[in-house]
N, C-alpha and C positions, 0 to 999 in steps of 0.2 A: 531328515529324509530328503533325497534328491528331488528337485522340482521337475526333473525330466522323466520321472517314473512313468511308464506307459499306463494310460488309463484303461479301465475295463471297457469292453464293448457291450453297451446296453442299448436296446432299441428305445425310441422315443416313448413308446407305450409303456415299457418297463420303468422308465424314469418317472413318467407321470404317476404310475401305480405306486412307486416308492414315495413320491411326494404326498399323494393322497393318504397313504398309510400313516405317515408321520403326523399329518394334520389331524387325522381321525384319532390317533392314539392320544394326542395332546388334548383334543376336544373331549374325549372320554374322561381323561384325568380331571379336567376342569369340572365336568358334570358331577363326578364322584366327590370331588373336593367340596362342591357347593352343598352336597347332601350331608356332609359331616360337620358343617359349621355348628357350633354350639354356643352356650352362654358366654364363653370366653371371648368370642368374636364381639358380642355386644359389650362386654366389659372393656375390651380394648378400644372400641369405638367411642365409648363414653369417656375413657381416660384421655384420648386424643382431643375430643371436643372440649373437654374441661381444662385442657392444658393452658396454663398461664404464661408459659414460655414458648419454646419452639419444639417441633417434632424433629428429632435427630435420627436419621436412618443410616444403618451401616450394614455392609456385607463384604465378603471376600470373594475373589475369583469372579465367576460369572454373576454371582449374587451381588457383587459390587455394582454392576451396571443396572441390575434390577432395582437396587436400593436408590441409585441416582434417579431413575425414572419415577419411582414411587414418591421420592422427596419432591421432585419437580411437579408431579400431579397435585400433591397437597398444597404446595406453594401457590400454584395457579388457581386453586379453588378456595383460597381464603384462610388456609392454615399455615402460618409461618413455619418453614422447614429448611433444614440444611442436610447435606450428605456428609458423612464422616467416614473416612477410610480407616479401618481398624489399625493398620500398621502405622499410619501417621498419628492416630490417636495415642498410641503407645509411646510415641516419641515427641510429645508436646502438644498435640492438637486437642487433647482432652480439655485444654484451657478454653476451647470454644463453648463448652457446656456451661450453663448457668442455672440458677435456681428456677424451678418450675418447668424445666425441660422434660420431655418424655422421650426415651430412647427406644427405637424399634430396631432389632437386629434380625438378620436373615441368615439362615444356614439350613440346607437340606439335611445334612447329617446330624447337626446339632452338636458336633464334636470338633469343629474347626478351632484350632488352638488360638489364633488371634482374636476370634470372636469371644471365646471363653474368657481370655485375659482382659479383653475390653469390658465385658460385663462385670467382671470382678471389680475393676476400677470404678465403673459407673455406680455400682452398688455402694461403694464407699462414699460417693458424692451424694447419696440419698435421692438420686433421680428415679423416676418411675421407669421400669423396664418392661418392654414387650418383646415377644419373639414370634417369628413365623418359622417353624421348623418341622422336620419330618415326624417326630414323635415327642410327646410330652414326657416320655421316660428318658429321653436323652439328657446329657449334661446341661445343655442349653435350656431344654424344656423344663428341667427341674429348677434352674437358677432364676429364670425370668419370673417376674411377678404375675404376668399374664401371658399364656402361651396359646397361640393359634396353631393347632396341629394340621399340617398340610398333607400328611401321609408320606409313605415311602414309595417312590416311583421308579420304575425301570425307565431309563432314558430311551428316547426314540432312536430309530435307525440301528446303528451298531451297538447302542447301549453304553457308549463311552463318554461322549461329550454331554455336558449339562444341556438338556433340551426340555423334556417334559417337566422336570422339577422347576426350572426357571419360569416356564410358562405358568405353572400353578402358582408359584410364588408371586409373579406379577399380577395374576388374576386376583389373588387374595389382597394384594396391595391396592388394586383398583377398587375392590369391594369395600375395603376400609375407607378409602377416600370418598367414595360416593355415599357411604353410610354417614360419615362425619358431615359431609355436605348437607345431607337431609336434616341431620340433627341440628346443625347451625342455622338452617333456614337460608342457605346460600341461594341467591336469585340470579336471573339472567342479567340484571343490572350489575350485580356483584361480579359476574363473569366478565362483563364488558370492562369494568374498572381495572381488572387484572390483565386484560388482553386488548389494550387500546390500539395496538398495531397489527393485530391478526385479522384474518378474514372473518372468523367467527365473531370476534369482538366488534368489528365494523357492522356486521349484520344485526347485531343487538343494539345498535345505536337507536335513539329515538328520532322520530320524524322531525321534531322541533330542532334537532341538532343540524339538520341538512336542508330544511325547507327555505325557500325564498320568502322574505317577509319585509315589512316596512316599505321603503321606496321601490323594492324589487318585486312587490306584489301588485300586479295590475288589477284595477277594478273598473267596471263600467256599469251603467244603469240600463235597464231594458229599453229605455227610450233613446239611448245613444245610437247614432247611425253607424252603419258599417264603416264609413269613412273615418268617423271619430274613433272607433274601436281600433282600426288599423294604426291610427296615429298614437293611441295609448300604448299599444303593444310595441310600437317602434321606439317610442320615447322612454319606455321603462328600462332602467339599467339591466344589462344582461340579456336583453332581447328575448324575453320568454316566448315560448311557442303557444301561449294561450292567455286568455284573460278571464277572470271571474266576473260574473254578472250578479249584482246585488240589488235586492228590492227593499221593501219596507223594513225598517229596523236594522238595516245592514246585513240582512240574512242572504245567504247564497240561494239564488233561484236558477242559476244556469252557468254554462261554460261555453266559451267560443274559442276554437283552436285554429292554428294556421292550417291544420288538415282540413277543417271545415271550409276554410277560404279556398284552398287548392281545389277541393271537389266542386265548389261553385264556379271557379274559373274554367274547369274542365268542361262543364256543361254550358258555359257561356251565360248562365243565369246570374248576373251580378248587377246589383243596383246599389251604388254607394250610399244612397239616401235611405235605404231600407233600415228599419229599426232592428237592433241586435236581438231584441226580445223575440222577434219572429224567426231568427236564424240560429239562435243558441241551442245547445243540447240541454234540455231541462232535466232536473234531478240527476246530476252527474254523480259518479262514484266519488266518495270522499273518505278521508282519513282524519284521525285526531292527532294533535301534537305529541301525545304520550304513546302513540302506537309505535311498535318497533318497525324499523326500516325493512326488516326481513318480511314482515307481513305486508307492508305497502308494496314491496317489490313483487310479491306473489300476486297481489291484486292487479298491478299494472300488466304483468305478463299474461294473466288469465284473461283480461279484457282487452289486451292489445292497445293500451293507451299510453301516451307519452307524458301526460301531465295529470296530476291529481290535486284538487283543492284540499287544503287543510282547514278544517272548521273547528270552532270552539263548541262548548256545550249548548250554545244558543243557535248554532247553525250559521254563525258569521265567519267568513273567510279570514283566517289569520296567517295563512301561508300558502305556498304553491310548491308541490313536489314535482321536479322536472327530471325526466329520464337522463338528460345530458349531465346533470349534476351527480346523479347516482353512478353513471358510467365513469365520470371523471374521478370519483372517489372509490372506484372499484366496489361499489355496493350492489351491483346488478350483474 
């Protein structure tokens, strides 16, 4: 078709109405699909969770791209998975399959030739077969060991391009992945392990992974003078914007920041001989080494503070979380 074909004249209001109708139709389909889930969904979830090999996902046409996304979601949430193109599988890539694999195939019609031929070959290899398809009565629905029926859907808009069907297919794939995640006890730490370079993975880092510690953690006693504390903060590697104040047993009793010092300079009320115990902020907000950076970041934003002491179970400072470090690592 010529790319120069004259487009229809539609008002912006009409275009927005069209978009809303498509989204509403697809949302309705997802709601209806959720209500029709049955024990086969649970059986499929258990089969994937118990898989000793990999989850292999396959689809043709637009379902091909849905299959890739589903496979990627499983891989990123602790279930080894790969995408297999049915046409490539029939020309040698079936060799990618191994004992213990579970094969999940996608087809709205349940009659896609390449999918049926793929499943026939997979069955000969004794792999567990799952299907997401429009009807359990379809060829695919009857062949697979476990079939999740997604329903037959009229496509959105003109009803020609795969739209509603692929949305439902993707939704069911996500539902499977999240159910398997729960069954396996996948945790936030597990997520971070598989997403070390992503923003979400970084937010799930532990405070101990980014806090300043050892020689980078300044400490002063309540009897130290303001002059001595300034020297401690200046000499500490990394020039922290605060120092912890420790009392008996090494427990945290307060915090003194460069912000406190600036406010004193603004008022002109500065006595370098004054004890820091009289100037510090007593009972500062604290976090623990095992807390998530995400939680610590929320605490710092909520209270508008740039440094937070990190304390152990006895209340002794073991680190310092500095806003500059969080910004440098794109954690805030």
